[in-house]
N, C-alpha and C positions, 0 to 999 in steps of 0.2 A: 504494500500500500504506500509506503514512504517513497519508494522508487517511482511510482506513478505520479505522485505529487511533485517530486523533483523534476520529472520530465515535463509535466504540465507548467510548472513555474518557469522552467527554462524556455519553453515555447512562448510563453507570455512575454518574458523579458526580450526575447529575440524579436517578437512582433513590435514591441514598444520601441526598441532600438531602430527598427526599419522605419516606422512611422516618424520617429524623431528626425531621422536622416532625410526623409522626404520633405518634411516641413523646413528643415534647414536648407535643403537644395532650392526651395522655393522662396528663400529669404524671409521666412517666418520664424518666430521663436520655436525652437525644438521642444522646449518644455511644455508648450501649448498642447501637445498631443496627450498630456496626462490629465488635463482638466476637461471633464465631460462635455459641457455645453460649449466652452471656448474652442475645443478642438473641431467641432462641427463648423463654427463660424470661421475659423482659420482655413478649414478645408474648402468652404465656399469661396473664400478669398483666393485660394490657390487655383481653384477651378474657374475663377473669373465670373462667378455667379453673384447676384445681389444678396446682401445679408438678410433680407426679409424672407428669403427662401427657408430660413431656419423655422419659421412659423409653419410652412408647408410640410416640413418634416415631422411635425407634431400631429398631423391629420392622418388617421389610418387609411391605408390603401394609396392615398396620394403620396405618402412618404416613400413607397416603393418606387414609384415613377420618378420622383425627385432624386432619390439616391442613384438610380440608374443614370439619370441625366448628369448628375455631379461626377460620377465615375467616368462617363464618356468625355466630359470636358476636362477632367483631370488627366486622363490618358492623352487627350489631344494636346494639352499644354506641355506635356512631357515628350511630345513627338511620337506617340504611340497611336494605334488604331482602335477600332471597335472590338476586335478580338481580345486585345489587352484589357480593355474596359470590362469585358465579360469575365476575364480572369481575376481582375480586381474585385468583382462582385462575388464570384463563386469560390475563389481560392485566394483570399487576401493574404494568408500566411505564406504564400509562395510569390505572388505577384507584387506585393508591396516591397519585399526585400529586393526583388529584381529591379524595381523602380528606384529604390534607395541606392543600391550598390552597383547597379548596372551602368551602362553608358548613356542613359537618358539625361537630357539637359532640360531644365525648365525654361521655357520661352512662352510667356502668356500670349494667347491669341486674342486679337481684338474682337 
């Protein structure tokens, strides 16, 4: 049981480090990924979406569409396509580290 908990904590720390690096690559404070509401606001900033979309994330079913749109914009701002956005949505523990430590460069789209 202790081994499973250690593996779980290791995966969580790895994912936090990846998200921290993604935020830093996008010129946002890395520590912002640790604060629950603030991290979504920063993610909206990185994706180039308006801050009021945070309210849309609170509406059931609408939030699913909004998160998909945020991940598509996030992938686009890092020079990736729709397939990568699907990876961010379904396998974030694999694709966020790829975004963080891969060759992706942040260049916000107008």
